[in-house]
mmJSON file of the N, C-alpha and C atoms, coordinates in Angstrom:
{"data_MODEL":{"atom_site":{
"group_PDB":["ATOM","ATOM","ATOM","ATOM","ATOM","ATOM","ATOM","ATOM","ATOM","ATOM","ATOM","ATOM","ATOM","ATOM","ATOM","ATOM","ATOM","ATOM","ATOM","ATOM","ATOM","ATOM","ATOM","ATOM","ATOM","ATOM","ATOM","ATOM","ATOM","ATOM","ATOM","ATOM","ATOM","ATOM","ATOM","ATOM","ATOM","ATOM","ATOM","ATOM","ATOM","ATOM","ATOM","ATOM","ATOM","ATOM","ATOM","ATOM","ATOM","ATOM","ATOM","ATOM","ATOM","ATOM","ATOM","ATOM","ATOM","ATOM","ATOM","ATOM","ATOM","ATOM","ATOM","ATOM","ATOM","ATOM","ATOM","ATOM","ATOM","ATOM","ATOM","ATOM","ATOM","ATOM","ATOM","ATOM","ATOM","ATOM","ATOM","ATOM","ATOM","ATOM","ATOM","ATOM","ATOM","ATOM","ATOM","ATOM","ATOM","ATOM","ATOM","ATOM","ATOM","ATOM","ATOM","ATOM","ATOM","ATOM","ATOM","ATOM","ATOM","ATOM","ATOM","ATOM","ATOM","ATOM","ATOM","ATOM","ATOM","ATOM","ATOM","ATOM","ATOM","ATOM","ATOM","ATOM","ATOM","ATOM","ATOM","ATOM","ATOM","ATOM","ATOM","ATOM","ATOM","ATOM","ATOM","ATOM","ATOM","ATOM","ATOM","ATOM","ATOM","ATOM","ATOM","ATOM","ATOM","ATOM","ATOM","ATOM","ATOM","ATOM","ATOM","ATOM","ATOM","ATOM","ATOM","ATOM","ATOM","ATOM","ATOM","ATOM","ATOM","ATOM","ATOM","ATOM","ATOM","ATOM","ATOM","ATOM","ATOM","ATOM","ATOM","ATOM","ATOM","ATOM","ATOM","ATOM","ATOM","ATOM","ATOM","ATOM","ATOM","ATOM","ATOM","ATOM","ATOM","ATOM","ATOM","ATOM","ATOM","ATOM","ATOM","ATOM","ATOM","ATOM","ATOM","ATOM","ATOM","ATOM","ATOM","ATOM","ATOM","ATOM","ATOM","ATOM","ATOM","ATOM","ATOM","ATOM","ATOM","ATOM","ATOM","ATOM","ATOM","ATOM","ATOM","ATOM","ATOM","ATOM","ATOM","ATOM","ATOM","ATOM","ATOM","ATOM","ATOM","ATOM","ATOM","ATOM","ATOM","ATOM","ATOM","ATOM","ATOM","ATOM","ATOM","ATOM","ATOM","ATOM","ATOM","ATOM","ATOM","ATOM","ATOM","ATOM","ATOM","ATOM","ATOM","ATOM","ATOM","ATOM","ATOM","ATOM","ATOM","ATOM"],
"id":[1,2,3,4,5,6,7,8,9,10,11,12,13,14,15,16,17,18,19,20,21,22,23,24,25,26,27,28,29,30,31,32,33,34,35,36,37,38,39,40,41,42,43,44,45,46,47,48,49,50,51,52,53,54,55,56,57,58,59,60,61,62,63,64,65,66,67,68,69,70,71,72,73,74,75,76,77,78,79,80,81,82,83,84,85,86,87,88,89,90,91,92,93,94,95,96,97,98,99,100,101,102,103,104,105,106,107,108,109,110,111,112,113,114,115,116,117,118,119,120,121,122,123,124,125,126,127,128,129,130,131,132,133,134,135,136,137,138,139,140,141,142,143,144,145,146,147,148,149,150,151,152,153,154,155,156,157,158,159,160,161,162,163,164,165,166,167,168,169,170,171,172,173,174,175,176,177,178,179,180,181,182,183,184,185,186,187,188,189,190,191,192,193,194,195,196,197,198,199,200,201,202,203,204,205,206,207,208,209,210,211,212,213,214,215,216,217,218,219,220,221,222,223,224,225,226,227,228,229,230,231,232,233,234,235,236,237,238,239,240,241,242,243,244,245,246],
"type_symbol":["N","C","C","N","C","C","N","C","C","N","C","C","N","C","C","N","C","C","N","C","C","N","C","C","N","C","C","N","C","C","N","C","C","N","C","C","N","C","C","N","C","C","N","C","C","N","C","C","N","C","C","N","C","C","N","C","C","N","C","C","N","C","C","N","C","C","N","C","C","N","C","C","N","C","C","N","C","C","N","C","C","N","C","C","N","C","C","N","C","C","N","C","C","N","C","C","N","C","C","N","C","C","N","C","C","N","C","C","N","C","C","N","C","C","N","C","C","N","C","C","N","C","C","N","C","C","N","C","C","N","C","C","N","C","C","N","C","C","N","C","C","N","C","C","N","C","C","N","C","C","N","C","C","N","C","C","N","C","C","N","C","C","N","C","C","N","C","C","N","C","C","N","C","C","N","C","C","N","C","C","N","C","C","N","C","C","N","C","C","N","C","C","N","C","C","N","C","C","N","C","C","N","C","C","N","C","C","N","C","C","N","C","C","N","C","C","N","C","C","N","C","C","N","C","C","N","C","C","N","C","C","N","C","C","N","C","C","N","C","C","N","C","C","N","C","C"],
"label_atom_id":["N","CA","C","N","CA","C","N","CA","C","N","CA","C","N","CA","C","N","CA","C","N","CA","C","N","CA","C","N","CA","C","N","CA","C","N","CA","C","N","CA","C","N","CA","C","N","CA","C","N","CA","C","N","CA","C","N","CA","C","N","CA","C","N","CA","C","N","CA","C","N","CA","C","N","CA","C","N","CA","C","N","CA","C","N","CA","C","N","CA","C","N","CA","C","N","CA","C","N","CA","C","N","CA","C","N","CA","C","N","CA","C","N","CA","C","N","CA","C","N","CA","C","N","CA","C","N","CA","C","N","CA","C","N","CA","C","N","CA","C","N","CA","C","N","CA","C","N","CA","C","N","CA","C","N","CA","C","N","CA","C","N","CA","C","N","CA","C","N","CA","C","N","CA","C","N","CA","C","N","CA","C","N","CA","C","N","CA","C","N","CA","C","N","CA","C","N","CA","C","N","CA","C","N","CA","C","N","CA","C","N","CA","C","N","CA","C","N","CA","C","N","CA","C","N","CA","C","N","CA","C","N","CA","C","N","CA","C","N","CA","C","N","CA","C","N","CA","C","N","CA","C","N","CA","C","N","CA","C","N","CA","C","N","CA","C","N","CA","C","N","CA","C","N","CA","C","N","CA","C","N","CA","C","N","CA","C"],
"label_alt_id":[null,null,null,null,null,null,null,null,null,null,null,null,null,null,null,null,null,null,null,null,null,null,null,null,null,null,null,null,null,null,null,null,null,null,null,null,null,null,null,null,null,null,null,null,null,null,null,null,null,null,null,null,null,null,null,null,null,null,null,null,null,null,null,null,null,null,null,null,null,null,null,null,null,null,null,null,null,null,null,null,null,null,null,null,null,null,null,null,null,null,null,null,null,null,null,null,null,null,null,null,null,null,null,null,null,null,null,null,null,null,null,null,null,null,null,null,null,null,null,null,null,null,null,null,null,null,null,null,null,null,null,null,null,null,null,null,null,null,null,null,null,null,null,null,null,null,null,null,null,null,null,null,null,null,null,null,null,null,null,null,null,null,null,null,null,null,null,null,null,null,null,null,null,null,null,null,null,null,null,null,null,null,null,null,null,null,null,null,null,null,null,null,null,null,null,null,null,null,null,null,null,null,null,null,null,null,null,null,null,null,null,null,null,null,null,null,null,null,null,null,null,null,null,null,null,null,null,null,null,null,null,null,null,null,null,null,null,null,null,null,null,null,null,null,null,null],
"label_comp_id":["MET","MET","MET","THR","THR","THR","THR","THR","THR","ASP","ASP","ASP","PRO","PRO","PRO","ALA","ALA","ALA","ALA","ALA","ALA","ALA","ALA","ALA","VAL","VAL","VAL","ALA","ALA","ALA","ARG","ARG","ARG","THR","THR","THR","ARG","ARG","ARG","ALA","ALA","ALA","LEU","LEU","LEU","LEU","LEU","LEU","VAL","VAL","VAL","LEU","LEU","LEU","ARG","ARG","ARG","ALA","ALA","ALA","ALA","ALA","ALA","ALA","ALA","ALA","ILE","ILE","ILE","GLY","GLY","GLY","ASP","ASP","ASP","ARG","ARG","ARG","LEU","LEU","LEU","VAL","VAL","VAL","VAL","VAL","VAL","ARG","ARG","ARG","ALA","ALA","ALA","HIS","HIS","HIS","HIS","HIS","HIS","GLY","GLY","GLY","ASP","ASP","ASP","GLY","GLY","GLY","ALA","ALA","ALA","ARG","ARG","ARG","ASP","ASP","ASP","SER","SER","SER","LEU","LEU","LEU","GLY","GLY","GLY","VAL","VAL","VAL","LEU","LEU","LEU","THR","THR","THR","ALA","ALA","ALA","ARG","ARG","ARG","GLY","GLY","GLY","ALA","ALA","ALA","ASP","ASP","ASP","THR","THR","THR","VAL","VAL","VAL","THR","THR","THR","ILE","ILE","ILE","ASP","ASP","ASP","THR","THR","THR","ARG","ARG","ARG","ARG","ARG","ARG","GLY","GLY","GLY","PRO","PRO","PRO","VAL","VAL","VAL","GLU","GLU","GLU","VAL","VAL","VAL","ALA","ALA","ALA","LEU","LEU","LEU","ALA","ALA","ALA","ASP","ASP","ASP","VAL","VAL","VAL","VAL","VAL","VAL","ALA","ALA","ALA","ALA","ALA","ALA","LYS","LYS","LYS","PRO","PRO","PRO","VAL","VAL","VAL","PRO","PRO","PRO","PRO","PRO","PRO","ALA","ALA","ALA","PRO","PRO","PRO","PRO","PRO","PRO","ARG","ARG","ARG","ARG","ARG","ARG","HIS","HIS","HIS"],
"label_asym_id":["A","A","A","A","A","A","A","A","A","A","A","A","A","A","A","A","A","A","A","A","A","A","A","A","A","A","A","A","A","A","A","A","A","A","A","A","A","A","A","A","A","A","A","A","A","A","A","A","A","A","A","A","A","A","A","A","A","A","A","A","A","A","A","A","A","A","A","A","A","A","A","A","A","A","A","A","A","A","A","A","A","A","A","A","A","A","A","A","A","A","A","A","A","A","A","A","A","A","A","A","A","A","A","A","A","A","A","A","A","A","A","A","A","A","A","A","A","A","A","A","A","A","A","A","A","A","A","A","A","A","A","A","A","A","A","A","A","A","A","A","A","A","A","A","A","A","A","A","A","A","A","A","A","A","A","A","A","A","A","A","A","A","A","A","A","A","A","A","A","A","A","A","A","A","A","A","A","A","A","A","A","A","A","A","A","A","A","A","A","A","A","A","A","A","A","A","A","A","A","A","A","A","A","A","A","A","A","A","A","A","A","A","A","A","A","A","A","A","A","A","A","A","A","A","A","A","A","A","A","A","A","A","A","A","A","A","A","A","A","A","A","A","A","A","A","A"],
"label_entity_id":["1","1","1","1","1","1","1","1","1","1","1","1","1","1","1","1","1","1","1","1","1","1","1","1","1","1","1","1","1","1","1","1","1","1","1","1","1","1","1","1","1","1","1","1","1","1","1","1","1","1","1","1","1","1","1","1","1","1","1","1","1","1","1","1","1","1","1","1","1","1","1","1","1","1","1","1","1","1","1","1","1","1","1","1","1","1","1","1","1","1","1","1","1","1","1","1","1","1","1","1","1","1","1","1","1","1","1","1","1","1","1","1","1","1","1","1","1","1","1","1","1","1","1","1","1","1","1","1","1","1","1","1","1","1","1","1","1","1","1","1","1","1","1","1","1","1","1","1","1","1","1","1","1","1","1","1","1","1","1","1","1","1","1","1","1","1","1","1","1","1","1","1","1","1","1","1","1","1","1","1","1","1","1","1","1","1","1","1","1","1","1","1","1","1","1","1","1","1","1","1","1","1","1","1","1","1","1","1","1","1","1","1","1","1","1","1","1","1","1","1","1","1","1","1","1","1","1","1","1","1","1","1","1","1","1","1","1","1","1","1","1","1","1","1","1","1"],
"label_seq_id":[1,1,1,2,2,2,3,3,3,4,4,4,5,5,5,6,6,6,7,7,7,8,8,8,9,9,9,10,10,10,11,11,11,12,12,12,13,13,13,14,14,14,15,15,15,16,16,16,17,17,17,18,18,18,19,19,19,20,20,20,21,21,21,22,22,22,23,23,23,24,24,24,25,25,25,26,26,26,27,27,27,28,28,28,29,29,29,30,30,30,31,31,31,32,32,32,33,33,33,34,34,34,35,35,35,36,36,36,37,37,37,38,38,38,39,39,39,40,40,40,41,41,41,42,42,42,43,43,43,44,44,44,45,45,45,46,46,46,47,47,47,48,48,48,49,49,49,50,50,50,51,51,51,52,52,52,53,53,53,54,54,54,55,55,55,56,56,56,57,57,57,58,58,58,59,59,59,60,60,60,61,61,61,62,62,62,63,63,63,64,64,64,65,65,65,66,66,66,67,67,67,68,68,68,69,69,69,70,70,70,71,71,71,72,72,72,73,73,73,74,74,74,75,75,75,76,76,76,77,77,77,78,78,78,79,79,79,80,80,80,81,81,81,82,82,82],
"pdbx_PDB_ins_code":[null,null,null,null,null,null,null,null,null,null,null,null,null,null,null,null,null,null,null,null,null,null,null,null,null,null,null,null,null,null,null,null,null,null,null,null,null,null,null,null,null,null,null,null,null,null,null,null,null,null,null,null,null,null,null,null,null,null,null,null,null,null,null,null,null,null,null,null,null,null,null,null,null,null,null,null,null,null,null,null,null,null,null,null,null,null,null,null,null,null,null,null,null,null,null,null,null,null,null,null,null,null,null,null,null,null,null,null,null,null,null,null,null,null,null,null,null,null,null,null,null,null,null,null,null,null,null,null,null,null,null,null,null,null,null,null,null,null,null,null,null,null,null,null,null,null,null,null,null,null,null,null,null,null,null,null,null,null,null,null,null,null,null,null,null,null,null,null,null,null,null,null,null,null,null,null,null,null,null,null,null,null,null,null,null,null,null,null,null,null,null,null,null,null,null,null,null,null,null,null,null,null,null,null,null,null,null,null,null,null,null,null,null,null,null,null,null,null,null,null,null,null,null,null,null,null,null,null,null,null,null,null,null,null,null,null,null,null,null,null,null,null,null,null,null,null],
"Cartn_x":[81.425,81.586,80.574,80.289,79.325,80.0,79.227,79.748,79.253,78.486,77.972,79.141,79.4,80.54,80.45,79.266,79.119,79.448,79.02,79.32,80.819,81.457,82.899,83.664,83.225,83.859,83.656,82.437,82.147,83.012,83.163,83.981,85.446,85.945,87.336,87.55,86.619,86.723,86.683,85.814,85.698,87.015,87.628,88.894,89.996,89.968,90.935,90.713,89.457,89.133,89.669,89.433,89.89,91.41,92.076,93.541,94.111,93.455,93.952,93.58,92.565,92.097,93.148,93.251,94.162,93.412,94.138,93.547,93.041,91.792,91.177,90.203,90.227,89.265,87.879,86.86,85.476,84.987,84.427,84.01,82.667,82.034,80.926,81.338,81.163,81.547,80.329,79.979,78.886,79.515,79.051,79.602,78.483,78.696,77.742,77.611,76.368,76.096,74.895,75.134,74.037,73.474,72.156,71.504,71.435,71.921,71.834,73.174,73.101,74.302,74.165,75.303,75.319,76.24,75.78,76.59,77.239,78.502,79.225,79.721,79.217,79.567,80.359,81.573,82.386,83.814,84.687,86.096,86.916,87.774,88.693,89.722,89.747,90.681,91.774,91.566,92.595,92.408,93.53,93.495,94.498,94.016,94.882,94.916,95.54,95.635,94.266,93.376,92.082,90.877,91.099,89.979,90.275,89.209,89.308,88.39,88.711,87.865,87.348,86.029,85.352,84.761,85.097,84.539,83.231,82.112,80.786,80.218,79.057,78.392,78.091,77.903,77.584,78.81,79.981,81.22,81.974,83.138,83.954,83.333,83.452,82.948,84.108,84.429,85.461,84.8,85.284,84.706,85.741,85.37,86.256,86.307,87.495,87.636,86.982,86.958,86.323,84.824,84.223,82.783,82.407,83.396,83.123,82.465,81.381,80.651,80.917,80.969,81.166,81.773,82.448,83.001,83.242,83.06,83.378,83.65,84.451,84.679,83.42,83.205,82.063,82.561,81.827,82.255,82.111,82.744,82.615,81.154,80.87,79.507,79.145,77.884,77.482,77.512,77.675,77.672,76.321,76.353,75.106,74.321,73.02,72.13,71.912,71.733,71.475,70.047],
"Cartn_y":[62.868,61.564,61.386,60.141,59.818,59.757,59.99,59.871,58.581,57.781,56.505,55.525,55.047,54.15,52.857,52.285,51.048,51.288,52.423,52.753,52.971,53.584,53.817,52.496,51.546,50.222,49.51,49.561,48.921,49.524,50.822,51.488,51.087,51.03,50.616,49.194,48.301,46.917,46.864,47.668,47.693,48.125,49.152,49.623,48.585,47.839,46.75,45.636,45.312,44.299,44.746,46.003,46.503,46.536,46.831,46.862,45.447,44.463,43.085,42.32,42.764,42.049,42.099,41.003,40.937,41.344,41.91,42.181,40.835,40.834,39.596,38.994,39.461,38.981,39.536,38.756,39.204,39.814,41.02,41.777,42.438,42.81,43.75,44.951,46.151,47.395,48.313,48.777,49.748,51.104,52.114,53.46,54.49,55.608,56.723,57.139,57.417,57.856,58.783,60.08,61.04,61.009,60.868,60.817,59.404,58.426,57.037,56.34,55.063,54.255,53.411,52.97,52.127,50.946,49.756,48.547,48.25,47.872,47.437,46.024,45.074,43.666,43.244,42.759,42.314,42.053,42.092,41.756,43.033,43.021,44.14,44.156,45.243,45.33,46.367,47.305,48.325,48.91,49.318,49.967,51.109,52.306,53.478,54.012,55.142,55.755,56.178,56.6,57.134,56.398,55.413,54.718,53.24,52.48,51.109,51.018,50.103,49.871,48.449,48.329,47.031,46.811,45.684,45.348,44.6,45.289,44.723,44.233,43.603,43.154,44.314,45.489,46.675,47.463,46.983,47.66,48.102,48.687,49.104,50.265,50.185,51.228,51.669,52.951,53.494,54.0,53.521,53.862,54.642,55.816,56.615,55.994,55.786,55.194,56.066,57.365,58.275,58.02,57.406,57.142,55.745,54.877,53.478,53.38,52.598,52.341,50.921,49.961,48.557,47.836,46.726,45.886,44.502,43.505,42.145,41.29,40.238,39.301,38.466,38.043,37.187,36.02,34.898,33.742,34.009,33.167,33.326,33.279,33.961,33.959,32.557,32.165,30.855,30.873,29.712,29.704,30.166,30.847,31.328,30.16,30.258,29.246,29.561,28.516,28.717,28.458],
"Cartn_z":[175.664,176.274,177.394,177.662,178.705,180.066,181.11,182.464,183.111,182.387,182.882,183.036,184.266,184.474,183.663,183.52,182.744,181.274,180.745,179.35,179.162,180.145,180.065,180.066,180.87,180.913,179.579,179.033,177.745,176.642,176.653,175.637,175.756,176.969,177.189,176.689,177.007,176.528,175.006,174.401,172.945,172.301,172.85,172.29,172.46,173.56,173.749,172.727,172.457,171.432,170.081,169.733,168.441,168.354,169.436,169.457,169.322,169.946,169.938,168.668,167.963,166.774,165.664,164.951,163.806,162.535,161.609,160.304,159.775,159.319,158.846,159.838,161.1,162.098,161.798,162.123,161.928,163.241,163.153,164.329,164.09,165.187,165.114,165.958,165.383,166.056,166.092,167.276,167.428,167.685,166.934,167.071,167.005,167.684,167.598,166.141,165.743,164.371,164.423,164.273,164.387,165.799,165.895,167.207,167.777,167.045,167.49,167.371,167.021,166.86,165.609,165.095,163.905,164.163,163.785,163.905,162.563,162.605,161.414,161.676,160.894,161.038,159.82,160.045,158.919,159.34,158.353,158.545,158.726,159.734,159.967,158.842,158.077,156.949,157.146,158.073,158.312,159.707,160.288,161.597,161.568,161.844,161.901,163.319,163.486,164.812,165.341,164.436,164.859,164.299,163.416,162.774,162.585,162.375,161.885,160.672,159.774,158.617,158.67,158.564,158.58,157.196,156.578,155.268,155.503,155.287,155.504,154.173,154.227,152.996,152.061,152.615,151.805,151.398,151.768,151.417,152.657,152.473,153.613,154.382,155.706,156.594,157.477,157.441,158.315,159.588,160.72,162.02,162.823,163.27,164.123,165.516,166.031,167.366,168.434,168.215,169.175,169.285,168.258,168.253,168.715,168.938,169.289,170.656,170.701,171.936,172.42,171.478,171.814,170.619,170.882,169.822,170.386,169.527,169.95,168.721,168.921,167.823,167.608,166.381,166.054,165.209,165.236,164.446,162.95,162.135,160.685,160.247,159.16,158.617,158.144,158.313,157.79,156.266,155.655,154.189,153.655,152.522,151.911,151.354,151.496,150.916,149.45,148.686,147.246,146.914],
"occupancy":[1.0,1.0,1.0,1.0,1.0,1.0,1.0,1.0,1.0,1.0,1.0,1.0,1.0,1.0,1.0,1.0,1.0,1.0,1.0,1.0,1.0,1.0,1.0,1.0,1.0,1.0,1.0,1.0,1.0,1.0,1.0,1.0,1.0,1.0,1.0,1.0,1.0,1.0,1.0,1.0,1.0,1.0,1.0,1.0,1.0,1.0,1.0,1.0,1.0,1.0,1.0,1.0,1.0,1.0,1.0,1.0,1.0,1.0,1.0,1.0,1.0,1.0,1.0,1.0,1.0,1.0,1.0,1.0,1.0,1.0,1.0,1.0,1.0,1.0,1.0,1.0,1.0,1.0,1.0,1.0,1.0,1.0,1.0,1.0,1.0,1.0,1.0,1.0,1.0,1.0,1.0,1.0,1.0,1.0,1.0,1.0,1.0,1.0,1.0,1.0,1.0,1.0,1.0,1.0,1.0,1.0,1.0,1.0,1.0,1.0,1.0,1.0,1.0,1.0,1.0,1.0,1.0,1.0,1.0,1.0,1.0,1.0,1.0,1.0,1.0,1.0,1.0,1.0,1.0,1.0,1.0,1.0,1.0,1.0,1.0,1.0,1.0,1.0,1.0,1.0,1.0,1.0,1.0,1.0,1.0,1.0,1.0,1.0,1.0,1.0,1.0,1.0,1.0,1.0,1.0,1.0,1.0,1.0,1.0,1.0,1.0,1.0,1.0,1.0,1.0,1.0,1.0,1.0,1.0,1.0,1.0,1.0,1.0,1.0,1.0,1.0,1.0,1.0,1.0,1.0,1.0,1.0,1.0,1.0,1.0,1.0,1.0,1.0,1.0,1.0,1.0,1.0,1.0,1.0,1.0,1.0,1.0,1.0,1.0,1.0,1.0,1.0,1.0,1.0,1.0,1.0,1.0,1.0,1.0,1.0,1.0,1.0,1.0,1.0,1.0,1.0,1.0,1.0,1.0,1.0,1.0,1.0,1.0,1.0,1.0,1.0,1.0,1.0,1.0,1.0,1.0,1.0,1.0,1.0,1.0,1.0,1.0,1.0,1.0,1.0,1.0,1.0,1.0,1.0,1.0,1.0],
"B_iso_or_equiv":[0.0,0.0,0.0,0.0,0.0,0.0,0.0,0.0,0.0,0.0,0.0,0.0,0.0,0.0,0.0,0.0,0.0,0.0,0.0,0.0,0.0,0.0,0.0,0.0,0.0,0.0,0.0,0.0,0.0,0.0,0.0,0.0,0.0,0.0,0.0,0.0,0.0,0.0,0.0,0.0,0.0,0.0,0.0,0.0,0.0,0.0,0.0,0.0,0.0,0.0,0.0,0.0,0.0,0.0,0.0,0.0,0.0,0.0,0.0,0.0,0.0,0.0,0.0,0.0,0.0,0.0,0.0,0.0,0.0,0.0,0.0,0.0,0.0,0.0,0.0,0.0,0.0,0.0,0.0,0.0,0.0,0.0,0.0,0.0,0.0,0.0,0.0,0.0,0.0,0.0,0.0,0.0,0.0,0.0,0.0,0.0,0.0,0.0,0.0,0.0,0.0,0.0,0.0,0.0,0.0,0.0,0.0,0.0,0.0,0.0,0.0,0.0,0.0,0.0,0.0,0.0,0.0,0.0,0.0,0.0,0.0,0.0,0.0,0.0,0.0,0.0,0.0,0.0,0.0,0.0,0.0,0.0,0.0,0.0,0.0,0.0,0.0,0.0,0.0,0.0,0.0,0.0,0.0,0.0,0.0,0.0,0.0,0.0,0.0,0.0,0.0,0.0,0.0,0.0,0.0,0.0,0.0,0.0,0.0,0.0,0.0,0.0,0.0,0.0,0.0,0.0,0.0,0.0,0.0,0.0,0.0,0.0,0.0,0.0,0.0,0.0,0.0,0.0,0.0,0.0,0.0,0.0,0.0,0.0,0.0,0.0,0.0,0.0,0.0,0.0,0.0,0.0,0.0,0.0,0.0,0.0,0.0,0.0,0.0,0.0,0.0,0.0,0.0,0.0,0.0,0.0,0.0,0.0,0.0,0.0,0.0,0.0,0.0,0.0,0.0,0.0,0.0,0.0,0.0,0.0,0.0,0.0,0.0,0.0,0.0,0.0,0.0,0.0,0.0,0.0,0.0,0.0,0.0,0.0,0.0,0.0,0.0,0.0,0.0,0.0,0.0,0.0,0.0,0.0,0.0,0.0],
"pdbx_formal_charge":[null,null,null,null,null,null,null,null,null,null,null,null,null,null,null,null,null,null,null,null,null,null,null,null,null,null,null,null,null,null,null,null,null,null,null,null,null,null,null,null,null,null,null,null,null,null,null,null,null,null,null,null,null,null,null,null,null,null,null,null,null,null,null,null,null,null,null,null,null,null,null,null,null,null,null,null,null,null,null,null,null,null,null,null,null,null,null,null,null,null,null,null,null,null,null,null,null,null,null,null,null,null,null,null,null,null,null,null,null,null,null,null,null,null,null,null,null,null,null,null,null,null,null,null,null,null,null,null,null,null,null,null,null,null,null,null,null,null,null,null,null,null,null,null,null,null,null,null,null,null,null,null,null,null,null,null,null,null,null,null,null,null,null,null,null,null,null,null,null,null,null,null,null,null,null,null,null,null,null,null,null,null,null,null,null,null,null,null,null,null,null,null,null,null,null,null,null,null,null,null,null,null,null,null,null,null,null,null,null,null,null,null,null,null,null,null,null,null,null,null,null,null,null,null,null,null,null,null,null,null,null,null,null,null,null,null,null,null,null,null,null,null,null,null,null,null],
"auth_seq_id":[1,1,1,2,2,2,3,3,3,4,4,4,5,5,5,6,6,6,7,7,7,8,8,8,9,9,9,10,10,10,11,11,11,12,12,12,13,13,13,14,14,14,15,15,15,16,16,16,17,17,17,18,18,18,19,19,19,20,20,20,21,21,21,22,22,22,23,23,23,24,24,24,25,25,25,26,26,26,27,27,27,28,28,28,29,29,29,30,30,30,31,31,31,32,32,32,33,33,33,34,34,34,35,35,35,36,36,36,37,37,37,38,38,38,39,39,39,40,40,40,41,41,41,42,42,42,43,43,43,44,44,44,45,45,45,46,46,46,47,47,47,48,48,48,49,49,49,50,50,50,51,51,51,52,52,52,53,53,53,54,54,54,55,55,55,56,56,56,57,57,57,58,58,58,59,59,59,60,60,60,61,61,61,62,62,62,63,63,63,64,64,64,65,65,65,66,66,66,67,67,67,68,68,68,69,69,69,70,70,70,71,71,71,72,72,72,73,73,73,74,74,74,75,75,75,76,76,76,77,77,77,78,78,78,79,79,79,80,80,80,81,81,81,82,82,82],
"auth_comp_id":["MET","MET","MET","THR","THR","THR","THR","THR","THR","ASP","ASP","ASP","PRO","PRO","PRO","ALA","ALA","ALA","ALA","ALA","ALA","ALA","ALA","ALA","VAL","VAL","VAL","ALA","ALA","ALA","ARG","ARG","ARG","THR","THR","THR","ARG","ARG","ARG","ALA","ALA","ALA","LEU","LEU","LEU","LEU","LEU","LEU","VAL","VAL","VAL","LEU","LEU","LEU","ARG","ARG","ARG","ALA","ALA","ALA","ALA","ALA","ALA","ALA","ALA","ALA","ILE","ILE","ILE","GLY","GLY","GLY","ASP","ASP","ASP","ARG","ARG","ARG","LEU","LEU","LEU","VAL","VAL","VAL","VAL","VAL","VAL","ARG","ARG","ARG","ALA","ALA","ALA","HIS","HIS","HIS","HIS","HIS","HIS","GLY","GLY","GLY","ASP","ASP","ASP","GLY","GLY","GLY","ALA","ALA","ALA","ARG","ARG","ARG","ASP","ASP","ASP","SER","SER","SER","LEU","LEU","LEU","GLY","GLY","GLY","VAL","VAL","VAL","LEU","LEU","LEU","THR","THR","THR","ALA","ALA","ALA","ARG","ARG","ARG","GLY","GLY","GLY","ALA","ALA","ALA","ASP","ASP","ASP","THR","THR","THR","VAL","VAL","VAL","THR","THR","THR","ILE","ILE","ILE","ASP","ASP","ASP","THR","THR","THR","ARG","ARG","ARG","ARG","ARG","ARG","GLY","GLY","GLY","PRO","PRO","PRO","VAL","VAL","VAL","GLU","GLU","GLU","VAL","VAL","VAL","ALA","ALA","ALA","LEU","LEU","LEU","ALA","ALA","ALA","ASP","ASP","ASP","VAL","VAL","VAL","VAL","VAL","VAL","ALA","ALA","ALA","ALA","ALA","ALA","LYS","LYS","LYS","PRO","PRO","PRO","VAL","VAL","VAL","PRO","PRO","PRO","PRO","PRO","PRO","ALA","ALA","ALA","PRO","PRO","PRO","PRO","PRO","PRO","ARG","ARG","ARG","ARG","ARG","ARG","HIS","HIS","HIS"],
"auth_asym_id":["A","A","A","A","A","A","A","A","A","A","A","A","A","A","A","A","A","A","A","A","A","A","A","A","A","A","A","A","A","A","A","A","A","A","A","A","A","A","A","A","A","A","A","A","A","A","A","A","A","A","A","A","A","A","A","A","A","A","A","A","A","A","A","A","A","A","A","A","A","A","A","A","A","A","A","A","A","A","A","A","A","A","A","A","A","A","A","A","A","A","A","A","A","A","A","A","A","A","A","A","A","A","A","A","A","A","A","A","A","A","A","A","A","A","A","A","A","A","A","A","A","A","A","A","A","A","A","A","A","A","A","A","A","A","A","A","A","A","A","A","A","A","A","A","A","A","A","A","A","A","A","A","A","A","A","A","A","A","A","A","A","A","A","A","A","A","A","A","A","A","A","A","A","A","A","A","A","A","A","A","A","A","A","A","A","A","A","A","A","A","A","A","A","A","A","A","A","A","A","A","A","A","A","A","A","A","A","A","A","A","A","A","A","A","A","A","A","A","A","A","A","A","A","A","A","A","A","A","A","A","A","A","A","A","A","A","A","A","A","A","A","A","A","A","A","A"],
"auth_atom_id":["N","CA","C","N","CA","C","N","CA","C","N","CA","C","N","CA","C","N","CA","C","N","CA","C","N","CA","C","N","CA","C","N","CA","C","N","CA","C","N","CA","C","N","CA","C","N","CA","C","N","CA","C","N","CA","C","N","CA","C","N","CA","C","N","CA","C","N","CA","C","N","CA","C","N","CA","C","N","CA","C","N","CA","C","N","CA","C","N","CA","C","N","CA","C","N","CA","C","N","CA","C","N","CA","C","N","CA","C","N","CA","C","N","CA","C","N","CA","C","N","CA","C","N","CA","C","N","CA","C","N","CA","C","N","CA","C","N","CA","C","N","CA","C","N","CA","C","N","CA","C","N","CA","C","N","CA","C","N","CA","C","N","CA","C","N","CA","C","N","CA","C","N","CA","C","N","CA","C","N","CA","C","N","CA","C","N","CA","C","N","CA","C","N","CA","C","N","CA","C","N","CA","C","N","CA","C","N","CA","C","N","CA","C","N","CA","C","N","CA","C","N","CA","C","N","CA","C","N","CA","C","N","CA","C","N","CA","C","N","CA","C","N","CA","C","N","CA","C","N","CA","C","N","CA","C","N","CA","C","N","CA","C","N","CA","C","N","CA","C","N","CA","C","N","CA","C","N","CA","C","N","CA","C","N","CA","C"],
"pdbx_PDB_model_num":[1,1,1,1,1,1,1,1,1,1,1,1,1,1,1,1,1,1,1,1,1,1,1,1,1,1,1,1,1,1,1,1,1,1,1,1,1,1,1,1,1,1,1,1,1,1,1,1,1,1,1,1,1,1,1,1,1,1,1,1,1,1,1,1,1,1,1,1,1,1,1,1,1,1,1,1,1,1,1,1,1,1,1,1,1,1,1,1,1,1,1,1,1,1,1,1,1,1,1,1,1,1,1,1,1,1,1,1,1,1,1,1,1,1,1,1,1,1,1,1,1,1,1,1,1,1,1,1,1,1,1,1,1,1,1,1,1,1,1,1,1,1,1,1,1,1,1,1,1,1,1,1,1,1,1,1,1,1,1,1,1,1,1,1,1,1,1,1,1,1,1,1,1,1,1,1,1,1,1,1,1,1,1,1,1,1,1,1,1,1,1,1,1,1,1,1,1,1,1,1,1,1,1,1,1,1,1,1,1,1,1,1,1,1,1,1,1,1,1,1,1,1,1,1,1,1,1,1,1,1,1,1,1,1,1,1,1,1,1,1,1,1,1,1,1,1]
}}}
């Protein structure tokens, strides 16, 4: 874990967002991944004690809450152009 106070506040806020979000809400979640971070943008489809699942365009992504750095709700996706 980081000792940076700003990062700790961001992480706490992210976990509160994930706790308050309803299944079906659209979110973006940033989580540690290897040496960097990975963003998952999509619909919250499941929430467990230690993970959340985001249904992205590329399929479902399970994110460990221990790895979450940031999260926020986002508006619905714009309609696809034809």
